[in-house]
DRENKOL-467375 format. One line per field, with one value per residue (C-alpha): y, z, x; residue in three letters; residue number from 1; chain. Coordinates in Angstrom, 1 decimal. Example, Ala and Ser with C-alpha at 12.3 -4.5 7.8 and 13.67 -1.06 7.14 Angstrom:
BEGIN
v c(-4.5,-1.1)
w c(7.8,7.1)
u c(12.3,13.7)
type c(ALA,SER)
seq c(1,2)
mol c(A,A)
This chain:
BEGIN
v c(-29.3,-27.8,-27.0,-27.7,-24.0,-23.7,-26.6,-25.0,-21.7,-23.5,-24.9,-21.4,-19.6,-22.1,-21.5,-17.8,-17.9,-19.9,-17.5,-14.4,-16.0,-16.5,-13.1,-11.5,-13.4,-12.3,-8.7,-8.8,-10.2,-7.2,-4.3,-1.4,-2.0,0.1,3.0,6.4,5.4,1.8,0.3,-0.5,3.0,4.6,6.8,7.5,11.0,12.4,12.5,14.9,18.6,19.1,20.0,18.4,15.7,13.1,14.1,13.6,10.2,9.3,10.3,8.0,5.2,5.8,5.6,2.8,1.0,0.9,-2.3,-4.2,-3.1,-4.2,-7.5,-8.2,-7.7,-9.8,-12.6,-12.7,-12.6,-15.4,-17.6,-16.8,-17.7,-21.1,-21.8,-20.6,-23.4,-24.0,-20.7,-18.3,-15.1,-15.6,-16.3,-13.1,-11.0,-12.4,-12.1,-8.5,-7.6,-9.2,-7.5,-4.1,-4.6,-5.7,-2.7,-0.3,-1.9,-1.5,2.2,2.7,1.3,-0.4,-2.5,-6.1,-7.8,-10.5,-12.3,-14.5,-11.4,-9.9,-13.1,-13.1,-9.6,-10.6,-13.5,-11.6,-8.5,-10.6,-12.5,-9.2,-7.6,-10.6,-10.9,-7.7,-9.9,-11.0,-14.3,-16.7,-19.1,-16.3,-14.6,-17.7,-18.8,-15.4,-15.2,-18.6,-17.9,-14.4,-15.9,-18.6,-16.1,-14.0,-17.2,-18.3,-14.8,-14.3,-17.5,-16.9,-13.2,-14.1,-16.7,-14.3,-11.5,-13.9,-14.7,-11.1,-11.3,-12.4,-14.0,-16.3,-17.3,-18.0,-20.0,-17.9,-16.2,-18.8,-19.0,-15.2,-15.1,-17.7,-15.8,-12.9,-12.5,-12.3,-15.5,-17.6,-18.2,-21.5,-25.0,-25.8,-22.7,-23.7,-27.2,-25.8,-23.4,-26.4,-27.7,-24.9,-27.2,-28.1,-24.4,-23.7,-26.4,-25.2,-21.6,-22.5,-25.0,-22.3,-20.0,-22.8,-24.1,-20.6,-19.4,-22.7,-22.8,-22.0,-25.4,-27.0,-26.3,-28.5,-31.5,-34.4,-33.8,-36.4,-35.0,-31.5,-32.4,-33.8,-30.6,-28.5,-30.7,-30.1,-26.4,-26.7,-28.5,-25.7,-23.1,-25.2,-25.7,-21.9,-21.2,-23.7,-22.8,-19.1,-19.3,-17.5,-19.2,-16.9,-17.3,-20.4,-19.7,-17.2,-19.3,-22.5,-20.6,-19.7,-23.4,-24.1,-21.8,-23.4,-26.9,-25.6,-24.3,-27.6,-29.5,-27.2,-27.1,-27.1,-24.7,-22.2,-18.5,-18.8,-15.9,-17.1,-17.4,-14.0,-12.4,-14.3,-13.3,-9.7,-9.6,-11.3,-8.8,-5.9,-7.3,-8.0,-4.5,-3.0,-5.0,-4.0,-0.3,-0.3,-2.1,0.4,3.3,1.8,1.4,5.1,6.1,4.1,5.6,9.0,8.0,7.0,10.2,13.5,14.9,11.7,10.6,10.0,6.6,5.6,2.3,0.8,-2.6,-5.3,-2.8,0.8,3.2,5.6,9.0,12.7,15.9,19.2,22.5,26.2,27.7,30.2,27.4,29.2,26.2,25.9,23.4,21.3,18.4,17.1,13.5,12.3,8.6,7.3,5.2,1.6,1.1,4.8,6.7,9.6,11.7,11.1,13.8,16.3,19.1,19.0,18.7,21.5,23.9,22.8,23.0,26.7,27.1,23.5,20.6,17.9,14.2,11.5,7.9,4.5,1.8,-1.7,-3.2,-0.1,1.7,1.6,0.6,-2.9,-2.8,-5.1,-3.0,-1.6,1.6,3.3,2.2,3.4,6.8,7.3,6.5,9.1,11.8,11.2,11.4,14.8,16.2,16.7,17.1,19.1,18.2,15.8,16.1,12.9,13.3,10.0,8.9,5.8,2.7,5.0,5.7,2.1,2.4,5.5,3.7,1.2,3.9,7.1,5.9,4.2,5.5,7.8,9.2,9.2,12.5,14.1,13.4,15.5,16.1,13.7,14.3,11.4,12.0,9.5,7.0,3.2,2.2,-0.8,-2.5,-2.2,-3.5,-6.5,-7.2,-7.0,-9.3,-12.0,-12.0,-14.3,-12.5,-9.0,-10.3,-12.2,-9.0,-7.1,-9.7,-10.1,-6.3,-6.4,-9.4,-7.4,-4.4,-6.7,-8.1,-4.5,-3.6,-6.6,-6.3,-2.5,-2.0,1.0,2.9,3.1,2.3,4.7,3.8,5.1,6.1,8.8,9.8,10.7,12.4,15.6,16.3,18.1,15.9,14.5,13.8,12.2,10.0,8.8,8.3,6.2,4.1,3.5,2.4,0.0,-1.5,-5.3,-5.3,-2.6,-4.2,-7.5,-5.6,-3.8,-7.1,-8.2,-5.0,-5.1,-8.6,-8.2,-4.7,-4.7,-3.5,-4.6,-1.6,0.8,2.9,3.2,4.3,6.8,8.3,8.6,11.3,14.6,16.3,14.5,15.8,13.7,15.1,13.2,12.9,13.3,9.7,8.4,11.2,9.0,6.3,8.9,10.5,7.1,6.8,10.4,9.6,6.4,8.3,11.4,13.6,16.7,16.3,18.4,17.2,18.2,18.4,17.0,14.8,11.1,8.8,9.4,12.8,14.3,14.7,14.0,17.1,20.4,22.1,19.4,19.2,22.9,22.4,19.6,21.7,24.6,22.3,21.0,24.5,25.6,22.5,23.0,26.7,25.9,25.8)
w c(-33.6,-30.3,-27.8,-24.1,-23.4,-25.8,-24.1,-20.7,-22.1,-23.3,-19.8,-18.3,-20.7,-20.9,-17.3,-17.8,-20.9,-19.0,-16.1,-18.3,-20.3,-17.1,-15.8,-19.0,-18.9,-15.3,-16.2,-19.1,-16.8,-14.4,-14.9,-12.5,-10.7,-13.3,-13.2,-11.7,-8.4,-8.4,-6.3,-9.4,-10.9,-12.6,-10.6,-12.9,-14.0,-10.5,-10.2,-13.2,-13.6,-15.3,-19.0,-19.4,-22.0,-19.2,-17.6,-20.9,-21.4,-17.8,-18.4,-21.4,-19.4,-16.5,-18.7,-17.5,-20.9,-21.0,-18.7,-21.1,-24.1,-22.4,-21.3,-24.9,-26.2,-23.4,-24.2,-27.8,-26.9,-24.3,-26.9,-29.2,-26.6,-26.0,-29.8,-30.2,-28.4,-30.0,-32.0,-30.4,-32.2,-31.8,-28.1,-27.6,-29.4,-27.4,-24.1,-24.9,-25.6,-22.3,-20.4,-21.9,-21.1,-17.5,-17.0,-18.3,-16.0,-13.1,-13.9,-14.2,-10.7,-8.3,-6.6,-7.1,-7.7,-5.8,-5.9,-8.9,-10.9,-10.1,-11.1,-14.4,-15.1,-14.4,-16.8,-19.7,-19.4,-19.0,-22.2,-24.1,-22.8,-23.3,-26.9,-27.6,-27.3,-30.8,-29.8,-29.4,-27.1,-24.7,-24.8,-23.9,-21.3,-19.6,-19.7,-17.9,-15.4,-14.6,-14.0,-11.9,-9.8,-9.2,-8.2,-5.7,-4.4,-4.0,-2.1,0.2,0.9,1.6,4.1,5.8,5.9,7.6,10.2,11.3,11.6,15.0,13.8,11.4,14.0,16.6,14.0,13.9,10.5,8.4,10.9,10.9,7.1,7.0,9.4,7.0,4.7,1.6,2.0,4.4,2.6,0.8,2.1,2.4,4.5,6.8,7.2,8.2,10.7,12.6,13.0,14.6,15.2,11.6,10.7,13.1,11.6,8.0,9.0,10.5,7.7,5.0,6.7,6.9,3.3,1.8,3.7,2.8,-0.8,-2.1,-0.7,-3.6,-5.8,-3.6,-3.8,-6.3,-9.5,-8.6,-5.1,-6.4,-8.8,-5.9,-3.9,-6.9,-7.1,-3.4,-4.0,-6.9,-4.5,-2.0,-4.6,-5.8,-2.1,-1.4,-4.6,-3.7,0.0,-0.6,-3.9,-5.9,-9.3,-10.7,-7.8,-9.0,-12.7,-12.4,-9.9,-11.9,-14.9,-12.9,-12.1,-15.7,-15.3,-12.0,-13.7,-16.5,-13.9,-12.0,-15.3,-16.1,-12.8,-12.9,-15.9,-15.5,-14.8,-14.8,-14.1,-10.6,-9.6,-10.9,-9.0,-5.8,-6.0,-6.6,-3.8,-1.4,-2.2,-1.7,1.7,2.9,1.9,3.6,6.8,6.9,6.3,9.1,11.5,10.8,11.4,14.7,15.7,14.8,17.0,19.9,19.5,19.7,23.0,24.3,23.1,25.0,23.9,24.6,27.7,31.0,32.6,36.2,37.6,39.8,41.2,38.6,35.7,34.6,34.0,31.1,31.9,30.9,32.9,31.4,33.4,32.7,31.0,33.9,36.5,38.0,38.2,40.7,43.5,41.8,39.7,36.7,35.9,32.4,32.0,28.5,26.8,25.7,23.6,23.3,23.7,25.9,22.7,22.5,25.2,23.5,22.7,26.2,28.0,26.0,27.1,30.7,31.2,30.8,34.5,35.9,36.3,34.0,34.4,31.8,32.1,30.4,32.3,32.7,29.3,27.2,25.5,27.5,30.7,31.7,35.4,36.4,39.4,39.5,37.9,41.3,42.4,39.2,39.3,43.0,42.2,39.3,41.5,44.2,41.5,40.1,43.6,43.1,46.6,46.2,45.2,42.3,39.6,37.6,34.0,32.2,28.7,27.7,29.8,31.7,34.0,35.3,35.8,37.9,39.8,41.0,43.0,43.6,46.9,48.0,49.8,48.9,46.6,48.8,50.5,47.4,44.7,45.2,41.5,38.7,35.0,32.9,29.1,27.2,30.0,30.0,31.8,34.0,33.6,29.8,29.7,31.8,29.5,26.5,28.1,29.1,25.8,23.5,20.4,21.7,23.1,19.8,17.8,19.9,19.7,15.9,15.5,17.5,15.4,12.2,13.7,14.6,11.0,9.6,12.0,11.1,7.4,7.5,5.9,8.1,6.4,3.1,3.8,5.5,9.2,12.1,14.2,11.7,10.7,14.3,15.2,13.9,15.9,14.7,12.3,14.8,17.4,14.9,13.7,17.2,18.1,15.0,15.4,19.0,18.4,15.7,17.7,17.9,21.6,22.5,20.5,22.4,25.7,25.0,24.6,27.9,29.7,28.1,29.5,32.8,34.1,37.2,37.1,40.5,42.7,40.1,40.1,43.8,43.9,41.1,42.7,46.0,44.6,46.0,42.6,39.2,35.7,32.6,29.2,26.4,22.7,20.4,19.4,22.9,24.4,25.5,26.9,28.8,30.2,31.8,33.3,34.6,36.5,38.0,39.4,40.3,37.9,35.9,32.1,29.2,25.5,22.9,19.8,16.5,18.2,18.2,20.8,19.7,18.0,21.3,22.3,18.9,17.1,18.4,18.1,20.2,22.6,23.3,24.4,26.7,28.1,28.7,30.5,32.7,33.6,34.5,36.5,38.4,39.1,40.4,44.2)
u c(21.5,20.1,22.7,22.6,22.3,19.3,17.5,18.1,16.7,13.6,13.1,13.6,11.2,8.3,7.1,7.5,5.4,2.7,2.7,2.5,-0.3,-2.3,-1.5,-2.7,-5.9,-6.4,-5.8,-8.2,-10.9,-10.7,-13.2,-13.1,-9.8,-7.9,-10.3,-9.2,-10.8,-9.7,-7.0,-4.9,-5.3,-2.3,0.0,3.0,1.9,1.9,5.7,6.1,5.2,1.8,2.2,5.6,6.2,6.7,3.5,1.6,3.2,2.3,-1.3,-1.5,0.1,-2.3,-5.4,-7.8,-7.6,-3.8,-3.4,-5.8,-3.7,-0.5,-2.2,-3.3,0.2,1.6,-0.9,0.2,3.9,3.4,1.8,4.6,7.1,5.5,5.6,9.1,10.8,14.2,14.0,16.4,15.5,11.8,12.3,14.4,11.8,8.9,10.8,11.7,8.1,7.0,9.7,8.7,5.0,5.8,8.0,5.4,2.8,5.2,5.8,2.0,1.3,3.8,1.2,0.0,3.3,5.1,8.5,7.5,6.7,10.1,11.8,9.9,11.0,14.6,14.4,12.7,14.9,18.1,17.2,16.7,19.9,22.2,21.0,23.0,26.2,27.2,28.7,25.7,27.5,28.7,25.3,23.3,25.8,25.8,21.9,21.6,24.3,22.9,19.4,20.9,22.8,19.7,17.7,20.3,20.7,16.9,16.4,19.4,18.6,15.0,16.1,18.6,16.0,13.5,16.1,15.9,12.1,11.0,7.8,9.8,12.4,9.6,7.7,4.6,4.8,2.9,0.1,-0.2,-0.3,-3.0,-5.1,-5.4,-8.4,-6.3,-4.3,-6.3,-9.6,-8.7,-9.4,-5.7,-5.2,-8.0,-6.5,-3.1,-4.7,-6.0,-2.4,-0.3,2.7,2.9,2.7,5.5,7.6,6.9,7.8,11.2,11.8,11.2,13.7,16.2,16.0,16.0,19.0,20.9,19.8,23.4,24.5,22.6,25.7,27.8,25.4,25.9,23.8,21.2,20.6,20.6,17.8,15.8,16.4,15.2,12.0,11.4,11.7,9.2,6.9,7.2,6.2,3.3,2.2,2.3,0.4,-2.3,-2.6,-2.7,-4.6,-1.9,-2.0,0.7,3.2,5.0,5.9,8.7,10.6,10.1,11.6,14.7,15.2,16.0,19.1,20.0,19.9,22.2,24.8,24.6,25.4,28.3,30.0,33.8,34.1,36.9,36.3,32.5,30.2,29.3,33.0,33.7,30.8,31.5,35.2,34.4,31.7,34.1,36.8,34.4,33.2,36.7,37.9,34.8,35.4,39.1,38.4,35.8,38.1,40.8,38.5,37.4,41.0,41.7,38.6,40.0,43.5,41.8,40.3,43.7,45.3,45.8,42.5,40.6,38.7,40.5,40.9,41.0,42.0,39.4,39.2,39.8,40.1,39.7,36.8,36.7,35.3,35.4,35.1,34.1,34.4,34.0,37.1,37.5,37.3,34.3,32.1,29.2,29.5,26.8,28.0,26.0,26.4,25.3,24.3,24.5,21.8,22.1,25.2,25.8,29.1,30.2,30.0,26.2,25.9,28.3,25.8,24.2,27.6,29.1,26.4,26.0,29.8,29.8,29.0,28.9,31.2,29.9,30.9,30.4,31.6,31.2,29.5,31.1,32.0,31.6,34.4,37.7,35.9,37.1,36.2,33.4,32.3,28.8,27.8,27.5,30.9,32.5,30.8,31.7,35.4,35.3,33.7,36.4,39.1,37.9,37.3,33.5,32.1,28.9,25.3,24.9,22.3,21.9,20.8,20.0,19.1,17.2,18.3,20.6,17.7,17.8,21.5,20.9,18.1,20.7,22.7,20.7,19.3,22.4,25.6,27.3,24.6,21.5,22.4,23.8,21.3,18.2,17.4,17.1,16.4,15.2,15.5,13.4,13.9,13.3,10.1,11.1,7.8,7.9,11.5,10.5,7.6,10.0,12.5,10.0,8.1,10.0,9.0,10.0,13.3,13.9,13.2,15.7,18.4,17.9,18.3,21.5,22.8,22.0,23.9,26.8,26.9,26.8,29.7,31.9,31.3,31.6,28.2,27.5,30.4,28.6,24.9,22.5,22.0,19.8,22.8,23.9,20.4,19.6,22.8,24.4,27.6,30.7,32.7,35.2,32.6,30.3,33.1,33.9,30.3,29.5,32.6,31.8,28.2,29.3,32.1,31.4,32.4,30.0,27.1,27.6,27.8,24.6,22.8,24.3,23.2,19.7,19.2,20.9,20.1,17.9,14.3,13.0,12.3,13.6,10.4,10.4,14.1,13.6,10.5,12.3,14.5,13.2,12.7,12.4,11.9,11.1,12.1,10.3,11.0,8.0,8.5,7.8,5.8,2.8,5.1,7.1,3.9,3.1,6.6,6.5,3.2,4.8,7.8,5.9,7.8,7.1,7.3,8.4,8.3,10.8,8.6,9.9,12.6,13.1,14.7,18.3,17.9,16.6,20.3,21.9,20.6,21.8,18.4,16.8,19.8,19.5,15.9,17.0,19.8,17.3,14.9,17.7,18.7,15.2,14.7,18.0,17.2,13.7,13.4)
type c(MET,GLU,THR,ALA,ALA,GLN,LYS,ALA,ILE,ASP,ARG,ALA,LEU,LEU,PRO,VAL,ALA,ILE,GLY,GLN,PHE,LEU,ALA,ALA,VAL,GLU,THR,LEU,SER,LEU,ARG,VAL,GLU,PHE,ASP,ASP,ASP,GLY,TYR,LEU,ARG,GLY,THR,SER,ALA,ARG,GLN,PHE,PRO,PRO,GLY,SER,LEU,ARG,HIS,ARG,ILE,GLY,ARG,ALA,LEU,ASP,HIS,PRO,ARG,THR,PRO,ARG,VAL,LEU,ALA,GLY,VAL,THR,LEU,ALA,ALA,SER,ALA,GLY,LEU,VAL,LEU,ALA,ARG,GLY,HIS,ARG,LYS,ALA,GLN,ILE,THR,ALA,ALA,GLY,ILE,ILE,GLY,VAL,CYS,ASN,ARG,LEU,SER,GLU,ILE,ARG,THR,PRO,TYR,GLY,ARG,ASP,GLY,ALA,ASP,GLN,MET,THR,ALA,ILE,ILE,THR,GLN,TYR,ARG,ALA,LEU,THR,ALA,LEU,ILE,PRO,ASP,ARG,GLU,VAL,SER,ASP,ASP,LEU,PHE,LEU,ARG,GLY,VAL,ASN,PHE,GLN,ALA,GLY,LEU,SER,TYR,ALA,VAL,SER,GLY,VAL,ALA,LYS,ALA,PHE,GLY,SER,SER,TRP,VAL,GLN,GLY,ASP,ALA,LEU,LEU,GLU,VAL,LEU,GLN,THR,GLU,SER,TYR,GLY,ARG,GLY,PRO,ALA,ALA,ALA,LEU,LEU,ARG,ARG,HIS,PRO,ARG,LEU,CYS,ARG,ALA,LEU,THR,ILE,GLY,THR,LEU,ALA,TRP,GLU,ALA,SER,PHE,PRO,LEU,ILE,TYR,LEU,LEU,PRO,ARG,ARG,ARG,ALA,SER,HIS,ALA,LEU,TRP,ALA,VAL,LYS,ALA,PHE,HIS,ILE,GLY,VAL,ALA,THR,THR,MET,GLU,LEU,PRO,ARG,PHE,VAL,TRP,GLY,PHE,LEU,GLY,SER,HIS,GLY,ALA,VAL,GLY,TYR,VAL,LEU,ASP,THR,ARG,GLY,ALA,GLN,ARG,THR,PHE,GLU,LYS,ALA,VAL,VAL,GLY,ILE,ALA,SER,GLY,VAL,VAL,LEU,ALA,SER,ALA,LEU,ILE,ALA,ARG,GLU,LYS,ARG,LYS,ILE,ALA,GLU,GLN,ARG,ARG,LEU,GLY,PRO,LYS,GLY,ALA,ALA,ARG,LEU,ARG,HIS,GLY,ASP,GLY,VAL,VAL,GLU,TYR,ARG,VAL,ASP,ARG,PRO,ALA,ASP,GLU,ALA,ALA,SER,SER,THR,VAL,ILE,VAL,LEU,GLU,CYS,GLY,LEU,GLY,GLN,SER,LEU,GLU,SER,TRP,GLU,TRP,VAL,ALA,GLU,SER,LEU,ALA,ARG,ASP,HIS,THR,VAL,VAL,ARG,TYR,HIS,ARG,PRO,GLY,TYR,GLY,LEU,THR,THR,SER,ARG,ALA,SER,SER,GLY,ALA,LEU,LEU,ALA,ALA,VAL,LEU,ASP,GLU,VAL,GLY,ALA,GLU,GLY,GLU,VAL,VAL,VAL,VAL,THR,HIS,SER,ILE,GLY,SER,LEU,SER,ALA,ALA,SER,TYR,VAL,ARG,SER,SER,PRO,PHE,ALA,ASP,ARG,VAL,ASN,LYS,LEU,VAL,VAL,VAL,ASP,GLY,THR,ASP,PRO,ALA,LEU,LEU,GLU,GLU,ASP,ARG,THR,ASP,ARG,ARG,ARG,LEU,GLY,LYS,PHE,VAL,GLN,ALA,GLN,VAL,TYR,THR,LEU,LEU,ALA,ALA,VAL,ALA,GLY,ILE,TYR,GLU,TRP,ALA,PRO,ASN,ALA,VAL,GLU,ARG,GLN,ALA,GLY,TYR,THR,PRO,ASP,THR,GLN,TYR,SER,HIS,VAL,GLN,PHE,VAL,PHE,SER,PRO,ARG,ASN,ILE,VAL,ASN,SER,VAL,ARG,GLU,TYR,ARG,GLY,ILE,GLN,THR,ASP,GLY,ALA,VAL,ASP,ARG,LEU,SER,ALA,VAL,LYS,SER,VAL,LEU,VAL,ILE,ALA,SER,ASP,GLU,PHE,ALA,GLU,GLN,GLN,ALA,VAL,LEU,ALA,GLU,LYS,ILE,ALA,ALA,LYS,ILE,GLU,VAL,VAL,HIS,GLY,SER,ALA,HIS,ARG,SER,ILE,ILE,GLY,TYR,ARG,ARG,HIS,ALA,GLU,LYS,VAL,GLU,GLY,ALA,ILE,ARG,ARG,PHE,MET,ASP,ALA,ARG)
seq c(1,2,3,4,5,6,7,8,9,10,11,12,13,14,15,16,17,18,19,20,21,22,23,24,25,26,27,28,29,30,31,32,33,34,35,36,37,38,39,40,41,42,43,44,45,46,47,48,49,50,51,52,53,54,55,56,57,58,59,60,61,62,63,64,65,66,67,68,69,70,71,72,73,74,75,76,77,78,79,80,81,82,83,84,85,86,87,88,89,90,91,92,93,94,95,96,97,98,99,100,101,102,103,104,105,106,107,108,109,110,111,112,113,114,115,116,117,118,119,120,121,122,123,124,125,126,127,128,129,130,131,132,133,134,135,136,137,138,139,140,141,142,143,144,145,146,147,148,149,150,151,152,153,154,155,156,157,158,159,160,161,162,163,164,165,166,167,168,169,170,171,172,173,174,175,176,177,178,179,180,181,182,183,184,185,186,187,188,189,190,191,192,193,194,195,196,197,198,199,200,201,202,203,204,205,206,207,208,209,210,211,212,213,214,215,216,217,218,219,220,221,222,223,224,225,226,227,228,229,230,231,232,233,234,235,236,237,238,239,240,241,242,243,244,245,246,247,248,249,250,251,252,253,254,255,256,257,258,259,260,261,262,263,264,265,266,267,268,269,270,271,272,273,274,275,276,277,278,279,280,281,282,283,284,285,286,287,288,289,290,291,292,293,294,295,296,297,298,299,300,301,302,303,304,305,306,307,308,309,310,311,312,313,314,315,316,317,318,319,320,321,322,323,324,325,326,327,328,329,330,331,332,333,334,335,336,337,338,339,340,341,342,343,344,345,346,347,348,349,350,351,352,353,354,355,356,357,358,359,360,361,362,363,364,365,366,367,368,369,370,371,372,373,374,375,376,377,378,379,380,381,382,383,384,385,386,387,388,389,390,391,392,393,394,395,396,397,398,399,400,401,402,403,404,405,406,407,408,409,410,411,412,413,414,415,416,417,418,419,420,421,422,423,424,425,426,427,428,429,430,431,432,433,434,435,436,437,438,439,440,441,442,443,444,445,446,447,448,449,450,451,452,453,454,455,456,457,458,459,460,461,462,463,464,465,466,467,468,469,470,471,472,473,474,475,476,477,478,479,480,481,482,483,484,485,486,487,488,489,490,491,492,493,494,495,496,497,498,499,500,501,502,503,504,505,506,507,508,509,510,511,512,513,514,515,516,517,518,519,520,521,522,523,524,525,526,527,528,529,530,531,532,533,534,535,536,537,538,539,540,541,542,543,544,545,546,547,548,549,550,551,552,553,554,555,556,557,558,559,560,561,562,563,564,565,566,567,568,569,570,571,572,573)
mol c(A,A,A,A,A,A,A,A,A,A,A,A,A,A,A,A,A,A,A,A,A,A,A,A,A,A,A,A,A,A,A,A,A,A,A,A,A,A,A,A,A,A,A,A,A,A,A,A,A,A,A,A,A,A,A,A,A,A,A,A,A,A,A,A,A,A,A,A,A,A,A,A,A,A,A,A,A,A,A,A,A,A,A,A,A,A,A,A,A,A,A,A,A,A,A,A,A,A,A,A,A,A,A,A,A,A,A,A,A,A,A,A,A,A,A,A,A,A,A,A,A,A,A,A,A,A,A,A,A,A,A,A,A,A,A,A,A,A,A,A,A,A,A,A,A,A,A,A,A,A,A,A,A,A,A,A,A,A,A,A,A,A,A,A,A,A,A,A,A,A,A,A,A,A,A,A,A,A,A,A,A,A,A,A,A,A,A,A,A,A,A,A,A,A,A,A,A,A,A,A,A,A,A,A,A,A,A,A,A,A,A,A,A,A,A,A,A,A,A,A,A,A,A,A,A,A,A,A,A,A,A,A,A,A,A,A,A,A,A,A,A,A,A,A,A,A,A,A,A,A,A,A,A,A,A,A,A,A,A,A,A,A,A,A,A,A,A,A,A,A,A,A,A,A,A,A,A,A,A,A,A,A,A,A,A,A,A,A,A,A,A,A,A,A,A,A,A,A,A,A,A,A,A,A,A,A,A,A,A,A,A,A,A,A,A,A,A,A,A,A,A,A,A,A,A,A,A,A,A,A,A,A,A,A,A,A,A,A,A,A,A,A,A,A,A,A,A,A,A,A,A,A,A,A,A,A,A,A,A,A,A,A,A,A,A,A,A,A,A,A,A,A,A,A,A,A,A,A,A,A,A,A,A,A,A,A,A,A,A,A,A,A,A,A,A,A,A,A,A,A,A,A,A,A,A,A,A,A,A,A,A,A,A,A,A,A,A,A,A,A,A,A,A,A,A,A,A,A,A,A,A,A,A,A,A,A,A,A,A,A,A,A,A,A,A,A,A,A,A,A,A,A,A,A,A,A,A,A,A,A,A,A,A,A,A,A,A,A,A,A,A,A,A,A,A,A,A,A,A,A,A,A,A,A,A,A,A,A,A,A,A,A,A,A,A,A,A,A,A,A,A,A,A,A,A,A,A,A,A,A,A,A,A,A,A,A,A,A,A,A,A,A,A,A,A,A,A,A,A,A,A,A,A,A,A,A,A,A,A,A,A,A,A,A,A,A,A,A,A,A,A,A,A,A,A,A,A,A,A,A,A,A,A,A,A,A,A,A,A,A,A,A,A)
């Protein structure tokens, strides 16, 4: 007698068989695409040394006739999979053969595959792997629950990923796709292009249902079935509109496993519950570890070797002063303005070098670090300079959006008569910032990036996953630790969004250009943009070749060039 699990497996494997049959027929119809100069040519041998066994195997796999051989085998296995309904061993054999052929094709060339192909690979490979479990009931149950978990995860992750894409959130993604030559040639695509409001609704609707797909497991069985049919209709609609006949089958196959899980809800210690429990535990542990590390970093700031604090107005301002060891500092004071969401430590390499013969002052603007005062940047800096007894000329050195902070005070009292030299390191162009803030897509892209950073901070993902902050900074271990924890502090991330949206740009160019002598130091990444800014504020420009926006002061070799440029600029008369 056929079990419920076997019936569900039949429902999962039949669409896969149909999709693979069509894919094999399509492959066999291609002629020159697999040739050595075709866009689907083999590339596997390139990664191995010539003459090695792997290279020889790769050469055989890369041969133009290999895809047709694999397609012929897949065609036969797909037909066998259709005919093997209810025959477990035959299904496992056919699925294993399809899985191996697909894997070899993927190794040969990574191009030409979509999400449905990946889901097909998951289904066929899971079927072969779970067959190694001797207990048939456990094997079949694990296969279906594994495919179900991958299906739910793929939909949810796809939806969440779209939420971090500005074109999806703004509702423009579908229309953009349909305007391409590859996916916009069909009559359905032409029809949709004539109705942009419908395209926008479908775009946002796709994001919403994908992200909320896991809620299907909370619905009554009848409504859950209706929801699954709606998802099937979505895939068929995409396949029809974009003329992708193979797009639908892998996903339809996964729905057989989803249906099985819906029918067996309530079973104790199921695969899904175990995975969710483990994942939740890992995320919770990661979040707690990250939170504790941020607390340690904050305690270091409060310690005797940390930054100083000065009460001012309605709160305090956090600052740091570096002087020559022999107290033989020049009368000139160098003020370092941090970039958006960056710590005092971001200037460490530059400050360390300049402090050999100058007084160097760094501070955190309102809302960052331990600074709680809501006074303006100029008021905070003036209070700090008074506190440390800095009475001479002031040279302001800014990074990124710090240039706009400096613009708010360099021509105002008490700085107008003291600031005659200004250095802008990869500064923010006020006009470009205003364009970014008024363009809904650009602003949305920035906010989404910050939300992603906030999620990474709260969940502690940054502690074990590569991130741009650590890639573009190479401080000493203690400094690196403090800097990374600062940047991923939820409070600082939220404050950076507030500063980005609220910092003033009106008249900034005029105030910066009014400083007697200005130097722009540009990263290689934004050299052209900085050249335009330098022209606007009548400044000289130097480029630190090989540097990026953060690494220009984060890597010692780049920071030394910045420090050298600052010294030459200060010494010039």
